[in-house]
N, C-alpha and C positions, 0 to 999 in steps of 0.2 A: 884544702882548696876546694871550692865549689865546682861541681860538674853539671853540665846540662842534663845528663842522664838522671840526676837526682832532683831537678827542678820540676815543680808541679804547676800545671796550668791553673789549678784552683787555689793557688796561694794568694799573695797580695794582688789586689785588682786595682788597676789604674786606667780610668776611662774618661774619654771626652764625649759628652752627650750634646749633640747639636739638634736644634729643632725650633720651630716657631713657638710663640707664647701659647700655653695651654696644651702642649703636646705630651706632657707628663714627665718632664725631666726632673723637676724639683720633687715630685711625688716619688719618682724612682729613687732619689737620694734617701728619702725617708724610709725606704725598705731595706737599706743597707745595715750591716752589723753595727751595733752601738758600743759605747756611746758615740754619738754623731756630733760633729762640730761643723756648722755651716757659716761661711762668711758670705752674707747676703748683700750683694751689690745691687740686685734688682729691687729689693724691698718688697718681695712677693713670696714670703714663706707661709702665708695663711692657709693655702691648700693642705698643708701638713696637719693642721688642726682637725680638718674633716676626715682625712684618710687614716690618721694614726692617733685617735683620741686617747688611747691607752698608753702610748709610749711616753715615758718620762725621762728619756735619756738623749733627747735631741736639744742641743744647745746651739744658739745662733747669735751672731752680731750683725746688725745692719750697718754697712760701711758707707760713709759719706765723705765729703771733703774735710769736715772737721767734727769734733765731738759737740754735743749739745746737751740739754737737760734730760733727754730721754736716756734711760739707763741701758737700753739695748742698742744704742748708736755709738759707734766709734769712728774716729777720723782715719784718713788713709794712712798716715804715718803710724798710728797705733796698730792698724791692721798689719803693716809691714813688720812691726816689732813682734806682735803676737805670732805671726806665721813663722818668722825666723826662730823664735823660741821653741817651736814644736820639734825642731831637729835635735834639741837637747832633752826635751821631755814631752812625750806625746802620750796622753792617757786616753786616747780616743781609738775606737775601732774604725771609724771613717771620718775623713776630713774632706770638705767640699768648698769650692768657690763657685758661687751661683750669681751671676754668670760672668764669663770673661768679657763679653761684649760691653756690659756696663762698667766692668772693671777698667777697660781701656778708656772709657769716658772720664772716670774719676782720676785715673793716672795722668791723663793729658791735662785736665783742668788743674790738678795739683801742681804740675810742672809750670803751667801758665801763671800760677800764683806767685812765682818767684821773679816774674818779669818786672823790670823797672818801669815805672810809670812814664818815664821820658822816652821810652822806646816806641815812638809814634809810628815808625815805619811798619810795625807789625800790628797795626790796628786798621779797621775798616769801618768807616762811619762812626768812629769813636769807640767801637767795641773791639776788644782783643780777639785775635784769631790765632789758632795753633800754627806752628811752623816746625821746621825740621828738628829743632832742639826738643820740642815736646814729643815728637814722634820717637826720637832716639831715647828719650827718658822713659817712655812707655815700654819700648822694647827691652831696655836694660833691666827695668824692674820686673817685667814679665819673665825674663829668662832667669833672674835670681829666684823668683818664686818657684819656677818649675824645677830648678836645681835642688831646692829644698824639698819639694814634693816628691822628687825622684827617690829620695832616701828615707822618707818617713816610714816608720813601722806600722802603717795603717793603710787601709784602702783610701785611695784618693780619687775624687770625682771633680771634674770641671765641666760646667755647662756653657753653652754659647748659643746665640741666635744668629741665623743667617741674615745679614744686612745687605739689602740691595745697593749696588754701587756700580761704578763704571771707571775705567782707566783708559788712558790714551796709549795706543800702540804705535803711533806715528809721531815723530818729532819734526817740527818745522812745517813748511808748506802753508797754504792758505787756511783760513779758518774752516772753510767747508771741508777741506781735505782732512784736517785734524778731527773734526766732528764725525766724519765718515769712518774714521779709524777707531772710534770709541767702542770698547767691548763691554757689554753689560754682563754683570755677574753678581756674585754675592761673596761676602767676607764675614768672618766671625768677629772681626774687629771693627769698631765704629770709625776709627781713624786709620788710614794707611793700609798697606798690604804686607809689610815685612813681618810683623809679629804673627799675623794670621797664617803665614806660610811656615813659620818656625814651630809654633805650638804643636801641630799634629805629629811632629817628629818625636815628641816625648811620650806618645801613647801608642801601644800596640792595639788597643781597643778604642775605636772611634765609631760611635753609633749615631744614626739619624732617627730621631723620634718624630712620628707623624700621627696626626689625629684626623679622623673623618667622621663628620656628623652622619648619623643614621637617617635614612629617608623614611623610616617608620616611627610613628609617634610613640614615645615612651621607651624607645630603645637607647642604650647608652652610646656615648661617642666611642667609636672604634679607634683604639690606639695600637700602633705597631712600631716595632723597632727594626731598622734596616742595618745589617752588619757588613754589607759589601756595596761598592760603588755601582751606580746605575744611572745613566743619563747625567743630569746636573747634580745629583746627590752624591756626595763624597763620604764614604764610610770604609772601615776596614776591621779585620779581626785576625788575631794570631791563634785563635782557639779552634778554628775550623767550625764555627757555628753555622747554623742554617742562614740563608740570605736574609730572611725575615722571621720574626716571631711576634706573637700577639700578647699584649699586656692589658687588654681591656678589663677594667675592674679587678685586676689581679696585681699583687706586688711584684715588682721587677726582679728583685734579687733572688727569691726562691725559684723563679722560672729560669733565670740564668744559671743557677746552681744545678738544676736538673739537666739542662743542656750540656753543661760542662762535665757532669758526672757521666753522661753518655759518651762524650768525647774521650774522657779519661779511660773508660772501659775499652774503647777501640785502640787507644795508644798502648795500654797494657797488653792487650792481645797481640798487637803487632810486635811488641818487644819480646814476647815469649816465642813467637814464631820467626823472629829475626827479619821481619818485613818492614814495610813503611805504611803509613796511614795516608789514605787519599785526602786531598784538600778540597 
């Protein structure tokens, strides 16, 4: 029977990386132990070529609505099949979905593809629009994917982009009253709020990646990782990591390993002395 006393923080890593485009999330995936398998929903794996020119163990599939003549493109249903098969055989050190935000787009569009043409009430100006059935389909498939990811014998990374959105907090009343009750915010899902509120529950480690251009000519873009929530940024860690750490022009995984090693030393010391480790 497994005991918490024997579980190590530097074992299997499962992380949700949130941040805007160019903040270093995909490059961070490329620093993980290999072989690496990336399901590329963003269509933006090219930065890995520049950062890891010597790595030959990074495999990827660009995922779209359907397969086409490009050898590196698979359809959404093929993605579901390949991901489910990983629970029976996984030859990878790291598996990644990059990103969930675009995954939600493809999932909803795939659901809409099953709509009957005669269903005119769910169109606007002759164009189909998503409805509750599509949102429920997105949630259902996302949860199934995460249940598989939870048991994979490999590190698992999911990235996401913060998407500006708004939701009404007041029902009924005049139009002005409803508009006044709109709350601006962000979500990691392009459609709806439900799945975006469920996904973080699967991760102990949820980091926010941020990039800031230098004011000095010739200086690299400064990239940092935030591990705890602050203001509008939502992040968390179960490893007792520093609130922020820097990854500018450095690989993410070795930096994280060094921070974890320091934390493990503190835990081992506390176990010997019978005390607790400060958080």
